[in-house]
N, C-alpha and C positions, 0 to 999 in steps of 0.2 A: 503494499499501500506505498501512496507518496500522496500526502496532502489529501487523506482518505479516499484516494481512489484506486481502484484496480491497477495494478503496473505488473504485468508479467502471467505468466501461464497460473492455470487454475486447475488444479486434477483433483475431481472427486471418484472417489471408491465406492465400490458398496459394502455392506457389512464384512465380506468376504476376503476383501484386500483388492479383488479386483478392478479394473480404471472401469469404471463410470464413463465419464466424458473428462475431454482434455481442450482447453479455450485459453485462448491468449489475448489478454488486453493493453491497450498503451494507453493511461492515463483514462480508465472505464470506457474509451473507444475498444469496441471488439477488432481484432485483426486477424487476417492469416487463416488457415483452416479449424473449424472447433468439430472435434468428433465425438459422438458420441455411443457406446459399445454394451452391449449387449450382456447378461452375466456371464457368459460364455468366452467372453472378447471379441464378438463379430461385431464389425462397426453398423452401427443401424442408421444412423444420419451424420451428412458431411456435408459442413457448410463452411461456404467460403467467404470471406469479407473483404471488400478493398478501402481504405477510408471509412470505416465505420460504417461501410453500406453492405450490404447480405446482397450478391452478385452470383450465389450458386448453391444451390440446394444437391444432394446427391447428380452432381455431374451435372445437372439443367438448369440454364441461366434463368434467374429470375426475373420476370417482367418488372419493366419500370415504366414510370408513368408516359401515357403515351404508346405505350408498345399496345 
């Protein structure tokens, strides 16, 4: 945390210790690839952010205004 803002990787685990999600923030702004996993370790959802904007979910572009 920097000035009460999330800054860096956020990793959440299931009670078993298996990783549930991995996300990255720069001063509360989501950046890069955020992945959510099943308890078996399978990627359930992969989201990609650019400049704080969601641009892709599971390999598919996210429609923008005017699309």
